[in-house]
C-alpha positions as CSV (number, residue, x, y, z in Angstrom):
1,M,-15.6,0.4,3.4
2,R,-16.1,3.4,1.0
3,G,-13.3,3.8,-1.5
4,C,-11.3,7.0,-2.3
5,W,-10.8,6.0,-6.2
6,P,-12.7,7.0,-9.1
7,R,-15.3,4.7,-10.5
8,G,-14.2,3.5,-14.1
9,A,-10.5,4.0,-13.1
10,D,-8.5,1.5,-14.7
11,A,-5.5,2.0,-12.1
12,L,-4.9,2.7,-8.2
13,I,-1.1,3.4,-6.9
14,A,-0.3,4.2,-3.6
15,S,3.0,4.5,-2.5
16,D,3.6,3.2,0.9
17,A,1.7,-0.2,3.0
18,A,0.5,2.0,5.3
19,W,-2.0,3.3,2.7
20,W,-2.8,-0.1,1.3
21,K,-3.1,-1.4,5.3
22,F,-5.5,1.2,6.2
23,H,-8.2,1.0,3.1
24,K,-7.8,-3.2,3.4
25,G,-6.3,-3.5,0.1
26,A,-9.0,-1.5,-1.5
27,P,-11.3,-4.4,-2.1
28,G,-14.0,-2.3,-3.6
29,F,-11.3,-1.3,-6.5
30,H,-11.3,-3.9,-9.3
31,G,-8.6,-2.6,-11.3
32,L,-4.3,-2.8,-11.5
33,K,-3.0,-2.3,-8.1
34,F,0.6,-0.8,-7.6
35,S,2.8,0.2,-4.9
36,L,6.5,0.9,-4.1
37,E,7.0,-0.5,-1.1
38,P,7.5,-4.0,-0.4
39,A,6.0,-4.8,2.5
40,A,2.6,-3.8,0.1
41,A,3.1,-7.3,-1.7
42,S,1.3,-9.2,1.1
43,V,-2.0,-7.8,0.1
44,P,-3.7,-9.2,-2.7
45,G,-3.4,-8.1,-5.8
46,V,-1.0,-5.4,-5.6
47,T,2.0,-5.7,-8.1
48,V,5.2,-3.9,-5.9
49,L,7.5,-1.5,-8.5
50,R,11.0,-0.7,-8.0
51,N,11.4,2.2,-6.6
52,T,14.4,3.8,-9.3
53,G,14.9,7.2,-7.9
54,D,13.4,10.7,-7.3
55,K,14.1,12.2,-11.3
56,G,13.0,12.1,-14.3
57,I,11.0,8.8,-15.5
58,E,11.9,5.2,-15.9
59,T,11.8,3.9,-18.6
60,D,11.7,0.0,-17.2
61,P,8.3,-1.2,-16.6
62,T,9.7,-2.7,-13.6
63,G,10.3,0.5,-11.5
64,L,9.6,4.1,-11.1
65,R,10.4,7.3,-10.6
66,T,8.9,8.7,-7.4
67,G,9.2,12.6,-7.7
68,R,9.5,12.3,-3.7
69,N,5.2,11.7,-3.9
70,T,3.0,9.4,-5.4
71,G,1.5,11.7,-7.3
72,A,4.7,12.0,-9.8
73,A,5.3,7.9,-9.6
74,A,1.3,8.2,-11.1
75,I,2.5,9.7,-14.4
76,N,5.4,7.4,-14.4
77,L,3.0,4.5,-14.1
78,A,0.1,6.4,-16.6
79,V,3.2,6.5,-19.3
80,H,3.8,2.6,-18.2
81,L,0.5,1.8,-19.1
82,G,0.9,3.6,-22.7
83,A,-1.0,6.7,-21.7
84,R,0.0,9.4,-24.6
85,R,-1.8,12.0,-22.6
86,I,-2.3,12.3,-19.4
87,L,-4.6,14.9,-17.3
88,L,-4.1,16.0,-14.0
89,L,-6.3,16.7,-11.2
90,G,-6.1,17.4,-7.7
91,Y,-2.4,18.2,-8.2
92,D,-2.5,21.6,-6.1
93,M,1.2,20.9,-4.9
94,Q,0.5,23.6,-1.9
95,A,-0.2,23.6,1.9
96,R,-3.1,25.3,3.5
97,D,-1.2,25.6,6.8
98,E,0.8,23.0,8.9
99,A,-2.2,20.9,9.9
100,H,-2.6,20.4,6.3
101,S,0.7,19.5,4.8
102,H,0.4,16.3,3.4
103,F,-2.7,15.3,1.7
104,S,-3.5,12.2,4.2
105,A,-2.1,12.8,7.1
106,G,-4.4,11.5,8.6
107,I,-2.8,8.5,7.7
108,H,0.6,9.3,8.1
109,R,1.0,11.7,10.7
110,A,4.9,10.8,10.9
111,C,5.0,12.0,7.4
112,A,2.7,15.4,7.9
113,A,5.9,17.6,8.5
114,N,7.6,16.0,6.1
115,S,6.1,17.2,3.3
116,P,7.7,19.8,1.3
117,Y,5.6,20.8,-1.8
118,A,8.3,22.9,-3.0
119,L,10.8,19.7,-2.9
120,F,7.5,18.0,-4.9
121,R,7.3,20.8,-7.4
122,T,10.7,21.0,-8.5
123,M,11.0,17.0,-8.5
124,I,8.1,16.7,-10.8
125,G,9.6,19.5,-12.8
126,T,12.6,16.9,-13.9
127,M,9.8,14.6,-15.3
128,V,9.4,17.5,-18.1
129,E,12.0,16.7,-20.7
130,P,11.6,13.0,-20.3
131,L,8.1,13.3,-20.6
132,T,7.9,15.3,-23.6
133,A,11.3,13.1,-25.3
134,A,8.6,10.2,-24.8
135,G,6.1,12.1,-26.8
136,V,3.8,12.6,-23.7
137,T,1.4,15.2,-23.8
138,V,1.0,16.4,-19.9
139,I,-1.7,19.4,-18.8
140,N,-2.6,20.2,-16.2
141,C,-6.2,20.5,-15.2
142,T,-6.0,21.1,-11.3
143,R,-8.4,24.0,-10.2
144,E,-6.0,25.9,-7.7
145,T,-1.9,24.4,-8.3
146,A,1.2,25.9,-7.4
147,L,2.7,22.9,-9.5
148,E,3.2,25.5,-13.1
149,C,5.4,23.3,-14.8
150,F,2.8,21.8,-17.3
151,P,0.2,23.8,-19.4
152,R,-3.0,24.7,-17.6
153,Q,-6.1,24.2,-18.9
154,P,-9.4,23.9,-17.4
155,L,-10.4,20.0,-17.6
156,E,-14.2,20.6,-19.6
157,A,-11.6,22.3,-22.0
158,A,-9.0,19.4,-21.8
159,L,-11.4,16.2,-22.6
160,P,-11.9,15.6,-26.2
């Protein structure tokens, strides 16, 4: 099965067990694997972290704040893994139409109607202050985005 993860990535997070099941545990990915869903513990190599809430960031490395979306959880995970500078790609946080109201609507049809991007943007916004206090810089390099709580910069300019 062809993976949907970038080559050379150090970590992969999928918050729910359905993603891990659909992708058969991502056998072609050789980095660290994480989830927030206890059922994903049955997938070889997946570390399940505690869901410690929606807002801000979690400082205990056994848990993550979710922002009600995996993108926010990934930001928190990057902090746990030692990131001091995070570049966001693919955080468009907007639906083209009802049929595209959830990134993985094909996998999670039941979730598609319950993916309020405005709520996701608000929840990610609660991460700004604690990230700044922790000395973590986040730059949104997404080409088209409704997420405005982090500074924006083209990827080419943000790379060293």
